[in-house]
Backbone as CSV, one residue per row, in Angstrom:
resi,resn,N_x,N_y,N_z,CA_x,CA_y,CA_z,C_x,C_y,C_z
1,MET,-22.204,18.602,5.009,-21.856,17.281,5.344,-22.799,16.394,5.448
2,ASN,-22.669,15.783,5.261,-23.900,14.779,4.924,-23.379,13.727,5.800
3,PRO,-24.488,13.754,6.427,-24.333,13.281,7.945,-24.566,12.201,8.680
4,ARG,-24.641,11.416,7.636,-24.411,10.062,7.643,-23.362,9.367,6.481
5,VAL,-23.615,7.679,7.637,-22.136,7.393,7.600,-21.973,6.620,5.716
6,THR,-21.422,7.190,6.017,-20.673,5.904,4.379,-19.724,4.624,4.445
7,PRO,-20.367,3.970,3.500,-19.229,2.895,3.550,-18.047,2.812,3.860
8,ILE,-17.237,3.669,2.569,-15.822,4.400,2.280,-15.579,5.959,3.304
9,CYS,-16.049,6.173,4.491,-15.464,7.382,4.513,-14.650,7.489,5.984
10,HIS,-14.007,5.978,5.857,-12.724,5.757,6.815,-11.598,5.653,5.937
11,PHE,-12.345,5.788,4.633,-10.369,5.296,3.806,-9.805,7.489,4.094
12,SER,-8.675,6.818,4.084,-7.445,7.604,3.907,-6.897,7.876,2.436
13,LEU,-7.607,8.229,1.732,-6.913,9.237,0.421,-5.218,9.420,0.425
14,ALA,-4.389,8.893,-0.934,-3.266,9.464,-1.609,-2.638,10.146,-0.934
15,ASP,-3.887,11.620,-1.173,-2.486,12.770,-0.508,-2.577,12.778,0.537
16,GLY,-3.371,11.887,1.812,-3.165,11.689,3.440,-4.907,12.466,3.739
17,THR,-5.039,12.859,2.960,-5.979,12.946,3.091,-8.004,11.713,3.878
18,ASP,-8.488,12.501,4.911,-9.634,11.442,5.303,-10.348,12.152,5.693
19,LEU,-11.755,11.904,5.674,-13.243,12.568,6.506,-13.061,12.365,7.504
20,ALA,-12.708,11.407,8.302,-13.372,10.892,9.916,-11.722,11.650,10.338
21,GLY,-11.104,12.101,10.075,-9.971,12.522,10.817,-9.451,13.584,10.258
22,SER,-10.433,14.418,9.505,-10.392,15.831,8.801,-11.530,16.407,10.275
23,LEU,-12.410,15.093,10.063,-13.442,15.679,10.996,-12.987,15.926,12.822
24,TYR,-12.370,14.735,13.102,-11.898,14.656,14.309,-10.952,15.423,14.394
25,THR,-10.092,16.213,13.184,-9.321,17.510,13.318,-9.891,18.624,13.675
26,GLN,-11.486,19.447,13.163,-12.316,20.060,12.937,-12.721,20.005,14.670
27,MET,-13.237,19.426,14.871,-13.726,18.995,15.913,-12.848,18.982,17.319
28,THR,-11.966,18.476,17.394,-10.890,19.169,18.258,-9.904,20.126,18.656
29,GLY,-9.910,19.931,16.730,-8.700,21.089,17.370,-7.702,19.566,17.895
30,LEU,-7.563,18.962,17.390,-6.182,17.531,17.553,-6.121,16.967,15.870
31,ARG,-4.452,16.145,16.046,-4.572,15.281,14.563,-5.104,14.195,15.115
32,PRO,-4.765,13.181,14.315,-5.664,12.193,15.174,-4.911,10.665,15.599
33,LEU,-4.836,10.136,16.443,-2.790,9.469,16.173,-2.978,8.870,16.132
34,SER,-3.562,7.893,15.207,-3.343,6.511,14.048,-3.488,6.745,12.989
35,ARG,-2.700,6.680,12.363,-3.294,7.961,10.647,-3.621,5.997,9.603
36,LEU,-4.172,6.405,8.394,-4.458,4.806,8.172,-4.001,4.777,7.398
37,ALA,-3.156,3.948,6.333,-2.437,3.815,5.423,-3.725,4.343,3.809
38,PRO,-2.588,4.938,3.645,-3.917,5.637,2.224,-3.731,4.413,1.205
39,ILE,-4.720,4.577,0.773,-5.678,4.421,-1.018,-4.328,4.797,-1.478
40,ASN,-4.331,3.767,-2.373,-2.876,4.386,-3.980,-3.627,3.302,-4.831
41,HIS,-4.774,2.534,-4.290,-5.206,2.289,-5.863,-6.520,2.216,-6.039
42,GLY,-6.734,2.617,-8.076,-8.035,2.840,-8.560,-9.241,2.375,-7.625
43,LEU,-9.140,1.174,-7.877,-10.417,0.122,-7.049,-10.518,0.101,-5.272
44,ILE,-11.507,-0.286,-5.396,-11.261,-1.043,-3.595,-12.016,-2.334,-3.642
45,ALA,-11.506,-2.976,-3.433,-12.667,-3.855,-2.535,-13.624,-3.915,-1.292
46,LEU,-15.121,-3.586,-1.045,-15.286,-3.228,0.188,-15.363,-4.540,0.191
47,PHE,-15.259,-4.558,2.190,-15.136,-5.800,3.149,-17.237,-4.918,3.685
48,PRO,-18.019,-6.219,4.240,-17.930,-7.784,2.862,-18.467,-7.893,2.085
49,ASN,-19.102,-6.322,1.012,-19.323,-6.895,-0.249,-18.804,-7.982,-0.830
50,GLU,-17.564,-7.938,-1.487,-16.777,-8.041,-2.320,-16.511,-9.961,-1.795
51,ILE,-15.731,-10.009,-0.716,-15.580,-11.825,-0.416,-17.613,-12.601,-0.604
52,VAL,-17.929,-11.629,-0.374,-19.309,-12.507,0.031,-19.949,-12.388,-1.292
53,ARG,-19.300,-11.899,-2.232,-20.754,-11.588,-3.516,-19.702,-12.916,-4.667
54,SER,-18.682,-12.660,-4.007,-17.292,-14.098,-4.852,-15.922,-13.940,-4.023
55,THR,-15.785,-14.748,-4.064,-13.820,-15.243,-2.983,-13.401,-15.745,-4.432
56,SER,-13.419,-16.226,-5.063,-13.015,-16.080,-6.538,-12.492,-14.395,-7.234
57,SER,-13.377,-13.537,-6.708,-13.275,-12.138,-7.755,-11.098,-11.904,-7.904
58,GLU,-11.689,-11.232,-9.372,-10.577,-10.553,-9.173,-10.671,-9.655,-9.143
59,TYR,-11.206,-9.434,-8.338,-11.251,-7.884,-6.949,-10.096,-7.329,-6.249
60,LEU,-10.762,-9.272,-5.790,-9.778,-9.502,-4.142,-8.586,-10.087,-4.968
61,GLN,-7.980,-9.888,-5.948,-6.963,-10.381,-6.296,-5.458,-8.874,-6.431
62,SER,-6.836,-8.438,-7.071,-6.424,-6.539,-8.088,-6.945,-4.912,-7.178
63,CYS,-7.505,-5.528,-6.796,-8.285,-4.352,-5.858,-7.137,-4.042,-4.907
64,GLN,-7.061,-2.776,-4.059,-6.712,-2.793,-2.713,-7.820,-3.228,-1.584
65,LEU,-7.711,-3.762,-0.308,-8.551,-4.224,0.382,-8.870,-3.879,1.163
66,ASP,-10.339,-4.020,1.474,-10.967,-3.050,2.592,-11.194,-3.966,4.001
67,VAL,-10.989,-4.413,4.294,-10.312,-5.598,5.010,-9.759,-5.205,6.259
68,PRO,-9.689,-5.160,7.978,-9.401,-4.744,8.575,-8.657,-5.540,9.284
69,TRP,-7.891,-6.535,8.202,-7.391,-7.150,8.762,-6.564,-6.813,10.294
70,ASN,-5.833,-6.144,10.826,-5.381,-5.895,12.643,-6.137,-6.514,12.940
71,GLU,-7.949,-6.141,12.961,-8.968,-6.456,13.443,-8.891,-8.087,12.807
72,PRO,-8.766,-9.472,13.696,-9.214,-10.317,13.160,-10.505,-11.024,14.224
73,GLU,-10.463,-11.122,14.763,-11.835,-10.400,15.363,-13.295,-10.173,14.651
74,LEU,-13.097,-8.779,14.408,-14.181,-8.556,13.896,-14.500,-8.751,12.966
75,VAL,-13.352,-9.429,11.896,-13.607,-9.116,10.644,-14.120,-10.534,10.283
76,ARG,-13.238,-11.486,11.658,-14.156,-13.519,11.795,-15.905,-13.529,12.523
77,SER,-15.988,-12.374,13.533,-17.767,-12.106,13.220,-18.212,-11.175,11.976
78,VAL,-17.574,-11.075,11.594,-18.668,-9.810,10.553,-19.089,-11.252,9.797
79,LEU,-18.080,-11.590,8.757,-18.173,-13.002,7.827,-18.624,-14.128,8.687
80,ASN,-18.636,-14.246,10.148,-19.601,-15.167,10.147,-21.230,-14.742,11.008
81,GLN,-20.977,-13.710,10.900,-22.682,-13.436,10.763,-23.059,-13.075,9.538
82,VAL,-22.422,-12.663,8.469,-23.213,-12.873,7.114,-23.474,-15.070,7.130
83,LEU,-22.304,-15.762,7.047,-22.943,-17.046,7.126,-23.904,-17.545,8.151
84,ARG,-24.388,-16.525,9.204,-25.549,-17.702,9.727,-26.491,-16.762,8.478
85,THR,-26.895,-15.679,8.110,-27.733,-15.720,7.971,-27.917,-16.003,5.745
86,ARG,-26.731,-15.480,5.492,-27.215,-15.956,4.359,-26.129,-15.845,3.115
87,ILE,-24.830,-16.172,3.902,-23.745,-16.824,2.816,-23.928,-18.490,2.825
88,PRO,-23.691,-18.879,1.402,-23.078,-20.546,0.882,-21.495,-20.902,1.388
89,ARG,-20.700,-21.955,1.774,-19.705,-22.143,2.566,-18.642,-21.677,1.943
90,HIS,-18.263,-20.439,0.576,-17.502,-20.522,0.029,-16.379,-19.141,0.614
91,VAL,-17.448,-18.779,1.628,-16.977,-17.435,1.845,-16.089,-18.063,3.565
92,ARG,-16.958,-19.331,3.753,-16.297,-19.612,4.955,-15.153,-20.545,4.945
93,THR,-14.850,-20.968,3.289,-13.394,-21.375,2.684,-12.661,-19.790,2.372
94,PHE,-13.151,-18.811,3.137,-12.428,-18.171,2.117,-11.922,-17.306,3.835
95,LEU,-12.616,-17.332,4.926,-12.197,-16.665,6.158,-10.981,-17.971,6.923
96,GLU,-11.016,-18.943,6.794,-9.843,-20.149,6.551,-9.607,-19.903,6.115
97,ARG,-9.149,-19.255,4.650,-7.385,-19.730,4.146,-6.884,-18.154,5.050
98,TYR,-7.712,-16.563,5.215,-6.918,-16.039,5.671,-6.524,-15.917,6.897
99,LEU,-7.428,-16.932,7.822,-7.701,-16.632,9.101,-7.670,-17.884,9.685
100,PRO,-7.042,-18.448,9.507,-6.660,-19.899,9.619,-6.541,-20.467,11.011
101,GLY,-6.935,-21.599,12.425,-6.019,-21.322,12.607,-7.004,-20.790,14.018
102,ARG,-8.721,-20.028,13.769,-9.496,-19.395,14.757,-11.223,-19.846,14.282
């Protein structure tokens, strides 16, 4: 097993398996309390990479999005950090469209 965390290690596959949940079960003998929705699409748009690359990307429309929408503060924090470091205004527009009023 590769001990390094990869950007996709949190995905739950269509058959219900996921690396993090499997590791947790092996280490504790317990099943995780919550299960992520399985990935059912062939392609996944990674967060924040694809948003940063292009907020009008066809992949944001056609692929499963790897955005933790249930954690709006995390989404906002990550995108704001990216904005401060290297991102043009198009990311701010994306953020305002999907998380208005915050």
